[in-house]
C-alpha positions as a printed Julia matrix, in Angstrom:
338×3 Matrix{Float64}:
 -40.41  -26.0     6.32
 -37.29  -27.76    5.61
 -33.79  -26.35    4.41
 -31.37  -28.83    1.97
 -28.35  -29.43    4.52
 -26.48  -30.55    1.6
 -26.29  -27.32   -0.07
 -25.32  -25.91    3.32
 -22.7   -28.04    3.38
 -21.8   -27.21   -0.04
 -21.4   -23.67    0.72
 -19.38  -24.48    3.93
 -16.55  -26.68    2.05
 -16.7   -24.05   -1.05
 -16.63  -20.59    1.15
 -15.0   -21.71    3.9
 -18.06  -20.58    6.35
 -18.53  -22.8     9.75
 -21.63  -24.58    9.43
 -22.52  -23.3    12.95
 -22.61  -19.89   11.66
 -24.7   -20.76    8.58
 -27.39  -22.27   10.79
 -27.19  -19.28   13.0
 -28.08  -16.3    10.07
 -30.27  -18.65    8.68
 -32.43  -19.21   11.89
 -32.09  -15.07   12.21
 -33.05  -14.82    8.58
 -35.86  -16.79    9.51
 -37.24  -15.71   12.52
 -36.95  -12.2    10.51
 -39.32  -13.03    8.13
 -41.84  -14.75   10.81
 -41.97  -11.13   12.47
 -42.66   -9.31    9.45
 -45.16  -11.85    8.22
 -47.57  -12.13   11.24
 -46.81   -8.13   11.72
 -45.92   -9.07   15.4
 -43.11   -6.72   17.41
 -40.22   -9.13   18.21
 -40.13   -6.59   21.41
 -43.61   -7.95   22.61
 -43.42  -11.4    21.69
 -40.19  -13.71   22.54
 -39.51  -16.07   19.69
 -37.04  -18.36   18.72
 -35.81  -19.9    15.07
 -35.04  -23.62   15.09
 -32.91  -25.34   12.3
 -32.64  -28.86   13.37
 -29.26  -30.09   12.19
 -30.16  -33.76   10.95
 -33.4   -33.32    9.24
 -33.1   -29.55    8.19
 -36.53  -29.27    9.56
 -37.23  -25.04   10.61
 -39.92  -24.47   13.33
 -40.71  -21.03   15.39
 -41.22  -21.6    18.73
 -42.6   -18.57   20.71
 -42.13  -18.5    24.88
 -45.37  -18.18   26.83
 -45.57  -16.76   30.18
 -47.88  -18.37   32.87
 -49.18  -14.89   34.87
 -49.92  -17.29   37.92
 -47.12  -19.52   38.07
 -44.59  -17.68   36.6
 -43.6   -20.76   34.57
 -42.25  -20.74   31.3
 -42.75  -22.87   28.19
 -42.75  -23.03   24.56
 -44.97  -23.29   21.58
 -44.83  -24.31   18.37
 -46.11  -21.02   16.27
 -44.75  -22.04   12.62
 -47.55  -20.33   10.49
 -49.04  -22.34    7.56
 -47.49  -22.03    4.2
 -44.84  -20.19    5.53
 -41.99  -22.48    3.73
 -41.8   -20.51    0.72
 -41.28  -16.68    2.68
 -38.7   -18.31    4.87
 -36.59  -19.81    2.18
 -36.76  -16.64    0.47
 -35.44  -14.82    3.07
 -32.86  -17.47    4.02
 -31.4   -17.2     0.32
 -31.49  -13.53    0.48
 -29.48  -13.56    3.93
 -26.93  -16.1     2.35
 -26.23  -14.47   -0.63
 -25.57  -11.02    1.08
 -23.47  -12.95    3.87
 -21.57  -14.92    1.23
 -21.15  -11.25   -0.88
 -19.81   -9.74    2.5
 -17.09  -12.58    3.07
 -16.13  -12.01   -0.1
 -15.7    -8.88    0.24
 -13.83   -9.09    3.39
 -11.59  -11.49    1.94
 -10.92   -9.12   -0.91
 -10.25   -6.17    1.45
  -8.13   -8.19    3.15
  -5.78   -9.64    0.06
  -5.07   -6.09   -1.46
  -4.96   -4.47    2.46
  -2.02   -6.58    2.39
  -0.73   -5.05   -0.83
  -0.63   -1.07    0.21
   2.71   -0.17   -1.18
   3.3    -2.55   -3.38
   3.23   -3.2    -7.16
   0.44   -4.78   -8.97
  -0.21   -5.75  -12.7
  -3.56   -4.72  -14.54
  -6.26   -4.63  -17.74
  -7.64   -1.34  -18.46
 -11.39   -1.15  -18.81
 -13.63    1.51  -20.06
 -15.29    3.47  -17.31
 -18.36    5.62  -17.44
 -16.28    8.81  -16.68
 -13.63    9.02  -18.93
 -11.23   10.91  -16.72
 -11.36    8.31  -14.01
  -9.5     5.4   -15.24
 -10.1     1.84  -14.05
  -7.98   -1.27  -14.08
  -9.18   -4.62  -13.72
  -7.0    -6.82  -11.52
  -8.57  -10.01  -11.44
 -10.82  -10.16   -8.68
 -11.78   -6.57   -8.21
 -11.17   -3.19  -10.66
  -9.41   -0.77   -9.23
  -8.87    2.94  -10.06
  -6.73    5.29  -10.97
  -8.01    8.61  -10.82
  -6.66   12.02  -12.76
  -4.26   12.97   -9.66
  -2.37    9.54  -10.1
  -2.31    9.53  -14.06
   1.16   10.41  -15.82
  -0.19   13.5   -18.39
   0.32   12.37  -22.06
   0.33    8.63  -20.57
  -1.59    6.05  -22.84
  -4.55    4.73  -21.18
  -6.11    2.83  -23.95
  -9.07    0.08  -23.31
  -6.96   -3.58  -22.76
  -3.34   -2.45  -22.1
  -1.43   -4.2   -19.77
  -0.13   -1.71  -17.28
   1.83   -2.1   -13.9
   0.69    0.11  -10.96
   1.3     1.22   -7.11
  -1.77    0.19   -4.81
  -1.93    3.43   -2.71
  -4.93    3.09   -0.65
  -7.68   -0.02    0.09
 -10.68    1.46    1.77
 -14.08   -0.6     2.71
 -16.85    1.78    0.65
 -20.74    1.18    0.69
 -20.5    -1.33   -2.81
 -17.34   -2.98   -1.2
 -13.48   -2.74   -1.41
 -12.35    0.44   -3.1
  -8.46    0.13   -4.42
  -7.03    3.2    -5.35
  -3.77    3.1    -7.5
  -0.76    5.52   -8.73
   1.38    6.03  -11.44
   2.78    8.76  -10.24
   3.8     7.86   -6.79
   8.02    7.88   -6.41
   7.41    4.33   -4.48
   6.72    3.01   -7.92
   9.81    4.11   -8.95
  11.25    2.33   -6.0
   9.52   -1.03   -6.34
  10.34   -1.51  -10.04
  13.71   -1.26   -8.9
  13.58   -3.53   -6.58
  11.91   -6.34   -9.44
  15.11   -5.41  -11.84
  17.68   -5.14   -9.09
  18.63   -8.21   -6.83
  21.07   -6.05   -5.15
  18.04   -3.82   -3.99
  15.65   -6.71   -3.02
  18.24   -8.23   -0.79
  19.21   -5.12    1.25
  22.62   -5.0    -0.23
  21.99   -1.49   -2.37
  19.45    0.84   -0.44
  17.59    3.63   -2.06
  17.97    6.28    0.24
  16.03    8.67   -1.78
  13.44    9.7    -4.72
  12.63   12.93   -6.39
  10.41   12.71   -9.3
   8.22   14.41  -11.87
   6.38   11.86  -13.33
   6.26   11.79  -16.88
   9.47   13.48  -17.03
  12.35   13.1   -14.95
  13.73   11.09  -11.75
  16.48   11.28   -9.34
  17.21    8.34   -7.04
  20.69    8.28   -4.41
  21.49    4.72   -3.62
  24.11    3.5    -1.61
  25.71    0.04   -0.96
  25.54   -1.85    2.26
  28.45   -4.25    2.09
  31.78   -3.58    0.68
  32.6    -4.13   -2.8
  29.25   -3.74   -4.21
  28.78   -0.36   -6.63
  25.54    0.75   -5.72
  24.96    3.09   -8.65
  26.59    0.31  -11.07
  24.28   -2.39   -9.63
  21.09   -0.12  -10.76
  22.35    0.77  -14.02
  23.31   -3.37  -15.08
  25.4    -4.1   -17.7
  24.97   -1.79  -20.96
  22.37   -0.43  -18.89
  19.99   -3.1   -19.06
  18.29   -2.75  -15.73
  17.38    1.04  -15.49
  16.11    0.89  -19.31
  14.12   -2.13  -18.02
  12.59    0.78  -15.83
  12.76    3.21  -17.83
  10.75    1.06  -20.49
   7.87    0.47  -17.8
   7.71    4.1   -17.12
   7.34    5.07  -20.97
  11.07    6.33  -21.26
  10.81    8.85  -18.09
  14.79    9.85  -17.81
  16.41    8.66  -14.5
  19.17   10.05  -12.71
  20.8     7.45  -10.59
  23.54    9.23   -8.11
  25.51    8.22   -5.42
  24.37    9.18   -1.78
  26.75   11.05    0.18
  26.0    12.24    3.81
  28.33   15.18    3.09
  25.55   17.58    1.56
  28.22   19.42   -0.54
  29.42   16.11   -1.9
  25.44   14.86   -2.52
  24.56   18.39   -3.83
  27.18   17.71   -6.2
  26.33   14.62   -7.22
  22.79   14.99   -7.31
  22.8    17.99  -10.1
  24.34   15.17  -12.78
  24.51   15.02  -15.74
  26.2    18.59  -15.0
  29.75   18.11  -13.69
  30.16   20.71  -10.51
  33.41   22.01  -10.11
  32.75   22.93   -6.15
  30.22   23.2    -4.08
  30.16   24.97   -0.43
  27.77   26.08    2.06
  26.67   29.12    2.21
  23.75   28.94    5.4
  24.0    25.75    7.34
  20.36   25.93    8.0
  18.47   25.7    11.67
  17.69   22.12   12.71
  15.38   23.15   15.03
  13.6    25.42   12.24
  10.93   24.28    9.95
  10.08   24.25    6.49
  12.34   26.0     3.92
  14.35   27.72    7.33
  15.65   24.34    8.1
  17.5    23.33    5.27
  21.06   24.37    4.43
  21.45   26.36    1.22
  24.24   25.1    -1.09
  26.16   27.15   -3.42
  27.05   24.92   -6.62
  29.72   26.19   -9.17
  29.8    24.27  -12.61
  31.94   24.99  -15.76
  30.07   28.38  -17.66
  29.04   25.95  -20.7
  27.66   23.5   -18.33
  25.45   26.25  -16.3
  22.37   25.62  -18.3
  22.48   21.63  -18.3
  22.92   21.99  -14.52
  19.63   24.55  -14.36
  17.7    22.07  -16.87
  14.83   22.59  -18.63
  12.3    25.13  -17.06
  14.77   24.67  -13.57
  13.85   20.78  -13.53
  17.7    19.52  -12.73
  18.08   21.96   -9.66
  14.46   21.78   -8.9
  14.73   17.67   -8.59
  18.01   17.44   -6.95
  16.67   20.18   -4.28
  13.83   17.6    -3.48
  16.38   15.02   -3.69
  19.13   16.44   -1.43
  16.78   18.19    1.3
  19.29   21.54    0.61
  18.2    24.94   -1.2
  21.04   24.92   -3.85
  22.32   27.95   -5.68
  24.11   27.22   -8.99
  26.19   29.49  -10.53
  28.46   29.56  -13.59
  32.6    29.49  -12.46
  32.64   33.1   -14.15
  31.12   34.24  -11.07
  34.61   33.86   -9.45
  36.73   35.94  -11.34
  33.79   39.07  -10.52
  34.74   38.48   -7.18
  38.27   38.89   -8.03
């Protein structure tokens, strides 16, 4: 039987598979087909397939041992009419190998994109709760826990997502993406704010309740740069661009401060904090809530509900942002102490 070497050279150029590797996988496939065809045990019959790299002719040689002289030799045992079976086997193995190489390439490509934003198009899937996102070369999954409640995931809609996990599944690479992850907010700001992209401004911490509100704490690493102003942009252009991408999710930008009381005061924005002080500094050696400092923040009575937020959301996000337990009280509490 003969193999068309021109086809192998074409595969070598297009798929970037070394010619020697193609020869090796074809020889292995043909040998496997030979043992299957002649119903012999490969452990008992030592044979090898040889593909002539000049002519494309394939032969099966079996090792023959002389019991008397202990010499070995080879004889051609290529079965008659074996060409069709061997060609079919070679075709299957090459197709499988090409698929594996493509999967390996995709796995490597998207493994390098973990933690990055990609743009895709929403596709209809067999399960309505599992959103499929076409990324061009692969279809990613947006599972329910990574979806923002109330967000529109209509078929054909373009969407930006964060690549959170890339694994090798039974049917090829599997990419999981997210719309709820707080890193999505970091990456969106990096796209809109050059000062973040080049390291002049840092997003120190992010606290997010996806679909409702996000708080970010920022600081500048160069003198003369207003970190908060850089993120907001002229007339709020930059922060509005991020909000538009997040379906108008509210975003509070505050200045980071190493002083926990000052940081808490900033984090409770948009409420204005009159004063803040530490009730309990917390135990650095402890874990969980015992480790967090306990800060009391005093606000004007008329701003108490604003500081706490709807269903406690504002103070809850401020606590996540600062890592402190926050006790918000009205200024009038001081009158009671008197």
